[in-house]
N, C-alpha and C positions, 0 to 999 in steps of 0.2 A: 658209312656216309656220315653218321653222327660223330663217330670217333675222329674223323678227319677234321671236323670243326674245332676240336680241342687239341689237335696235334700242333701246338705252338710252344715256343720256349717259355712264355709266361705261365701257361697252364701247367706245363711240366714242372716248373719251379715251385708253383703253389702246391701241387700234389706232393712233391718231395718234402716241402716244408711241413705240411700237415702230417705226413707219415712220420717224419723225424720227431716232431713235437709230441705226437701220440705215443711213440715209442718211449720217449723220456718220461712221460706221465705214467706209463705202465711200470717202468723201472722204479720211479719214485714210490708208486703204490707198493711194490714188492719190498722195497727197503723200509717203508713205513710199517709194514707188517712185522718185519724183523726187529724193528725198534718200538714195538707196541708197549713194552714194559719199561721203556726208558723215558727221559724227559721229553715233554711235549714240544719244547722249542726245537729239538732236533728234527722231529717230524714236520714242524711248521716250515723250517727252512727247506726241507725236501719238496713240500708242496709249492712253496714260493719259487724255487728253482724251476720246477716243472711249468709253472705259469709263465715265468719270464722267458722260458725257452720259446714260447710262441712269438716273442718279439725279437728273437735272436736266431736267424737261420744259420745252419751249418755252413752255408755257402759264404756268409760273411766272415766266419772264423777261418775258413779255408783261404779266403782272399787275404786276410791279415797274415796268415802263415806264409802265403806266397811272397809277401812283401818283407818278411823277416829275413829272407836270404835271397841272394841272386843266383840264377842258374850257374852251375859250375861248368868250366870247360872240361872237355874230355869225352870219352865214349859214354853214350847214354842209350837207354833202350828199355823195353818193358821189363827185362830181367832185373833192372835196378830198383824196381818198386817192391818193397817188402810186402809180406802177407798182411801186415796190419794196415798198410796204406791201401792195398787192394780191397780189403774188407771195408775200410772207410769209404772207398769209392762206391761200393755196392750199396751200403747203407745210405750214403749221401745222395745218391741219385737212382733209387730203385725203379723209377718210372722213365729213366732216360732211354731214348730209342737206341737200338743196336743195329749196326749195319745200315744198308741203304734200303730200309723198309719203304714200301710204296703205299700210296693211298689210292683207292679206286676212284676213277673219275665219275661224276654224276652230271646230269643235265644242269644247265645254267640256272634254271628256275629253282630246282631243288637245292643246288649248291648255295644260292643266295639265301634261301630260307634257313639252311643248315648253319651257315656262318653267322646268322643272327643269334644263335643259341648262346654263345659266350657273352654277347652284349646283353641279352635278356637276363642271364644269370648274374652278370655284374650289376644290372639295375636292381635285381631282387636283393643282392647282398647290400648294396648301398642303402636301400630302403630299410632293411632290417637293422643295419648299423646305426642309421639316423634315428630309428625308433628307440633303440636301446639307449643311445646317448641322450635322446630327448627325455626318456623316463628318468635317467639319472639326474639330469639337469633340473627337472621339475622337483624331484625330491630334495636335491641340494638347495634349490631356491627356498623351499619351505623351512629347512633347518637354518639357512642363512638369515631369513627374516626373524626367526626366533632368537638367533644370536644377536641381531641388531636391536631387537626389542628388549632383550635381557639387560639388566643393569649390572655394571661391574661392581664388585664388592672389594673393599680394601680393609674392612674390619668385620667383626662378627665371629660367631662360634665356628662356622665352617671354614673361614679363612684362617683362623688361629690353628685349627687342627691341620689344615692343608700345609701351613708353613712348618709346623712341627714334623709332619711326615716328610716333607721335602728335605729338611735338615737331617733327619735320621737316615735318609737314603743318599745323602751327599749330593743332592742336585744343586747346581750353581744357579741356573736360571729359574726365575719364579713364574709359576703358571698363573694366568689371570682367571679368576672365578667370576662367572656371570650368573646372576640369579634370575631364573625364568619362572613365569607363572603358568607355564605349560606342564602337561603331565609326561613329557618325554623323559626317559630315564637319564641319569647322569651320564655324560659322554664327552669325549674329546672331539671338538670341532676345529677343523683347519689342519693344514699340512705344514706350511712354513712357520706360521706363528699360531700354534694351537691354543685354544682357550677351553676351559672346563665349563660346560653348561650344567647348571645345578637346579633341579626343580625345588621351588621354595617350600612346597608342602611336605616334602619327605623328611626334612630335618627333624621335625617334631616327633617323628616315629622312631628315630635312631638316637642311641646314646653315643658317647664319644668313641667307644671301642668299635661300634658299627661304622661310625664315620671314618675312623682311621683305616679300617679294612677296605671300605669302598674307595676312599681316596688313594690308598696304596695301589689298588687295582688300576685306577685311571692313570696314575703316574707311571705304572708299568707300561701302559700303552704308549705314553709319551716317550719313555726311555727307549722303547723298542722301535719307535717310528712306525707303528702299525698302520696309521692312516695313510702314510706314503705308500706302503706295500699294498694296501687295499685299493688305493686309487690306481696303482699300476695294473692290478688285476681287473679292475672295472674297465680299463681301456682294452685289456685283452678280451674281455667279454663282449665289448661293443664291436671289436674288430672281427672276432671269430664266434659270433653269436650262434652260428649254425652248428657248431661243434659241441655235442653234449658233454664231452669230457671237460670242457672249459668251465661249464656251470658246476659240474661236480667238484672241480678243483676249488672253486670259490667257496663251496660248502665246507670242504676240508680245511681251508685256510682259516675261516672264521672259528671253527671248532677248536683247532689246535692253538690258535692265538689266545683264545679265552682260557684254555687249559694251561698254557704257558704262563699267563698272567696269574692264574690261581696258584700255580706252583711258586711263583716269585713272592706272592703275598704271604704264603705260609712260611717260606724261607726267611722272610723278614721278621718273623716272630709273632705273627697274628695267630690267635687260637682258631682251630678249624671250625668249632661249633659256632663261635661268634661270627666268623666270616660267612659261614653257610646261612646263618640267620639274617645277616645284612643283605645277602643276595635275595633271599626269599621275601624279605620285607620290601625291597626295591621292586620286585616283580608284582607285589600286591598293590602298590600305589602308583606305578609308572608304566609307560608304554615303551616297548622296545623300539630302537631306532631302525628305520627302514633302509638306511644307507650303511654299507659295509665300511665306508671310510669315515664314519662317525663312531669311533670305538666306545662302546658302553660297558655295562657290567652284567647284563642279563642275557647276552647272546648265547648261541650254540645250544647243544642238547643239555637242558638244565638238570635233568635227572642224572645224566652221566657225570656232570660236573659236581653235583652235590655228593655223589658216591665217592668220587675221587678226592674231594676235599675232606670228607669225614674219615675216609680210610687212609688219607695222606699218601696216596699211590702216585706212581709215575715220577718219583723223585730220584730214581737211581741214575747215577752219572754213567756216561758212556765208558765202557771198558776199552782196552787197547784194540781188541779185535773189531769192535764196531766202529771205532774211529778210523781204523785202517780201511774198513769197508766203505765208509763215506768218502774218505779221501780218494780211494781208487775210483769210485763212481764219479766224483767230481773231475778227476783227471781224464776219465774216458769221455765225459761230456764236453769238456772245454779243451783239454790238451790234445785229445785225439784229432779233432779237426784242424787245430793249429799245426800239429805234427804232420798231418797229411798235406797241408799247404806247403810246409817247408820242404818235405821230402819230394813232393810232386814237382816243386819248382826246380829241385836239383836233379832228380832222377827221371822224371817223366820224359818221354820222347819229345824232342823239339818239334813243335808244330801240332801236337795233339789238340792243343787248345784252338788251333785254327786261326790265329791272328796273322796279320800281314807280315810281322817281323820274323815269323817262324817258318821252318821247313815243313812240308807235308810228309809225315811219317805215319805209317799204319802198322799196327801190331796184328792185323788180321790178314788172311790170305789175299793176295792181290788179284783183282780181276784182270782179264786179258782180252786182247782183240781176237776176233775170229780169224781174220787174215790181215797180213801186214806186208807191205813191199818197202824195201830199203835200197836206194840207189844213190851213187855219187851224184852230186849236183853238177850242172853245167858250169865249167870253169869261167865262162863269160858272163854268167848271171851272178851279180853281186848282191842282189836283194835277199832279204829274209822274210818269209811269209809263213804264218801259222794260222790255220783256219780250223774252227771247231763247228761242226754241224751236229744235229741231234744223234747221228749214228756214225760219225766219221771224224777222223783227224787227218789233216793234210798239212805237211810241213815241206817248205821249199828253202834250200840254201842254208840250213842250220848246221852249225858246228856241234860236236859232241857236248861242248860246254853249254851251248844254248839249249840243247835237248835236256841236259841235266837241270839247268835252271828252270825250264818250263815244267818238267816232270815233278820236281820237288818244291815247286812254288818258291823258288829263290829269285832274287831280284838283281843281284850284282855278281860280276865275275869274282869279286873279292870273297864271295861266299863259297867258292869252290877252290880247294887247295890240293896240291899234289896232282897225281895223274900223269898219263903219258905225254910226250912232247907234242903229239899231233892233236891235242885236245882242242886247239884253236885253228888248226890249219885244214883239217879234213872237213868237208861239208856234204850234207846228205839231204836227199828228198825222201819223205816217208808218206805213204798212203795206207792208212790203217782203218779197218772197218770192224764194227762191233757185231756180235751175234744177234740173231733175230729177237731173242728174248730180252736182251739188253736194250735193243732199239725200242721195244714196247715199253720197257721200264722208263726209258729216257723221256718219253712223252708225258709221263706222270710225275716227273721230278722237277723241282725248281732248277733254274739255270746254274746256281752255285753248286748244287749237288751233281749235276751232269758234268760240269767242268772239273770237279774234284775226281769223279770217276774216270774221266778221260786221262787225267794226270797219273792216276794210279795204274791205269792200263799201260801208259807209256813207261812207267817205272818197270812194270813186268816185262815189257818189250826190251828195254835196255838191259835188264838182267839176263834175259834169254839170248838175245842176239849180240849184245856187246859184252856180256859177262861182267856187267858193272857191279861193283861192291863198294859201298861207301860207309863212312863212320860219321854220324851226326855229332856236332860239337856246338858250343855256344860261346861267343866272345862279345865283349863290350866294344862297340865300334861307333864312329861318327856316322850319322844318318841325316837324310833330309826328310822333313815332315811336309807332306803335301796338304796344304790348307786352302781354304777359300780366300781369295784376295778381296781387297776393298772394291766394292761394286758388284760382287756376286759372280757366280760361275757363268761361263759363256758356252756351255756344252749343249748339244741338241738332244733332248730326251727321246728315247725310243718309244713310239706310240704303243699302247697296250694292244695285244693281238685280239682280233675279233673272233667270234665263234666260227670255227671251221678253218681259220687261218693256220698255216703251218708255222711252227716256231721259227723265230728269226735266227739267222746264222751269224755267229760272232766272227768278226774279222778284224785283224790289225795288220796293215800292210805298210811296209817301209819302202818308199819310192827312192831309195838311195839315202845317203847320209843327210840328215837335216830335213827330211820330208816324210811325215807320218800321216796315215789316214786310218780311221777306225770306224767300225759300224757295230752298233748294238753291244757294247762292252761296258762293264762296270768300271768305276774309277780305280778299283784295286788293280785291274789289268793295266790301266794307264800308268799307275805307279810302277808296275813291273817293267813296262817298256822304258820309262824314264830312267829307271835304275840301270838299264843296260847301255845308256848313252855315255860316251867318253866324257862329256861335260860334267857329269856328276863325280868324276874321279873315283869310280868304284864304290861310292856310297849307296847304301840301300835307301830307296824312297819309300816312306811309310805313309799309307793313306790315312790321314787324320782330317779329311774334309767333311766327314759326316754325310756325304751324298750317297743316296741309295738309288737303286734302279740302274738301267743301262743307258748309255749315251753314244752318240756319234760325234766325231770331231776331226778337225784337221789341224796339224801343227807343223809349221815350217820355220826353220831358223838357219842361221849361218853356222855351219859346223865349225867346231874349234877343237884343237888339240892343245896339250900343255904348252906347245911352242907357238901357237897361233892357229890360223885357219887350217883345217884338215887337208892333208896332201891328197890330191886327186879327187877331192869331193867337189861337187858342183857348188858354185858360189852364186849368191843372189844378193846384190848390194842392198836391195830393198828389204831383205829378211833381217829381223833383229837377232840379237844373241839368244842363246838357249834359254836362260832364266827370264829374260824379258819377253820372249815369245810365249812361254808358259803362262805368264801373268796377263799379257795383252790379248792373246788368242784364246786361251782357255778360261781365263778368270780365276786362275789358281796361283799359288805361290809356294816356293820351296824355301823352308826355314831350316837352318842348321841346328841339329840337336845331337844327343848321344843316347844310345839305347843298346840292350842286349840283342845280338843278331845271331841267327842260326848259321852255322858253317858246316859244309860237308867236305870231309877229306876223302879223296878218291883213292881207295886201296888197290883197285884193279879195274882195268878197262881194256878190252881187246878190239881190234878191227872187226867189224861185223861181216858176216857172209852176205854177199849182195844177191838180190833176186829181183 
């Protein structure tokens, strides 16, 4: 009951992202252990990468990979996906549901309370996030007021030493030094235009060598843009405040950045004992900054830093093996999702993403009907009727091409190539019923899931009775985008079912050419029907209306063929043309575009055994 409240795409995406980010943090920790005797800046970048991963979902990298290439034409299928891509799929979505899992129904009162849980948790998260942001803003405001009250210095002993160190380090831009009467330690304030806040009382306790060491440390923060990295992690902490590993990453970042600056100060020629004395004297007379994005000199584990400074440790450069290890880890973190997106776009079965432009292809065993009757249609009956109820599929007057279109969620005759000559001449009636267990499951599933299951069952029926075999392909074709016209839609929404009501039965009925009636169907099915009309010249109609839910509607127009009014079709002088009727009667519009479209090549199809 509680699990059903969290069985939503958003919750699944959040769970996947947290799992992925935690995994990257664990990998960063293992690599940091392997590099514990090397330069601190290498470990610092590991922790920073793990932090930024919380802001960069794998799904975004996969989407970028999808857009780096277009799906290739030709045979595709599950076998085309390499083991690396399959592994990336498992890591990328470990919490994704598999199969048609059902959720047990609960009484309406309990269900209403249960579905408030995600909203309540969202409220708790928002309160926590605002609290963390508020704390950071309060602290930032205090330091900002100190910076405004501090007086900028252009001359003096501290400025002279600062300019001498800047020249020695080859820094082009000059750092502004502001003298403060507060006891806050020397620190870099600001991200875009940083300034150095310098406590006035500390200078009298330091000689020039001490000043040079401390100023070199602060300039190291400026060169490395440590305040920007710290601000980014503060945003991560405010967003994912509930995750303990985020706060642990913050501690590691501060420790490694201070060690990295210590190493740079020593590399620039400062004596270890003088540098250590300068840090200790600063700690004796100043207070450490409470903001990670105000980089000072006294932060992190002071005892560990002094030991490292005096022993001059952690100065070994990365050897080839460790560089290769880091490059490999970076490629697996960034390149693997991109590669997955590229390969998935080219090799994944068309339609596995479930968009309207794609075919419905499943790599799992197909469900099947319990009983199914297939009979030739009445030659005098020219209408086509497909009805879906919670436990039944009824088809009247459909050609094999229409059956394939419906079963594979295709929209246009142009999406089916090859096949026998009678693909459009034979017409059949089908009455298929599901098993009792599937009927029970149908009442627990949303309408789109039931519709998908019915289509897959029809695929199984076509394979069994018609011996149908197809090859999925992808081609760039002209399409029509179904969008909302000016003035808004004119569809009639299906009312929400009340407690105890039976589910609505979806129905689309063609009363001859140019006359359509629908009850309780989504706009995606409307796009399917429009795609099959001769007026679209075989173009697929893609639903880009953004309309959700089910609707009822009537559409009547004057049928046309490429040469004029359709031969033998009823005419109504009052009925508008096809495109005008869609806009005037449905409040929708068909816009010409171009897009990748799924195509099925019929390799084999035989006349069915009639019963």
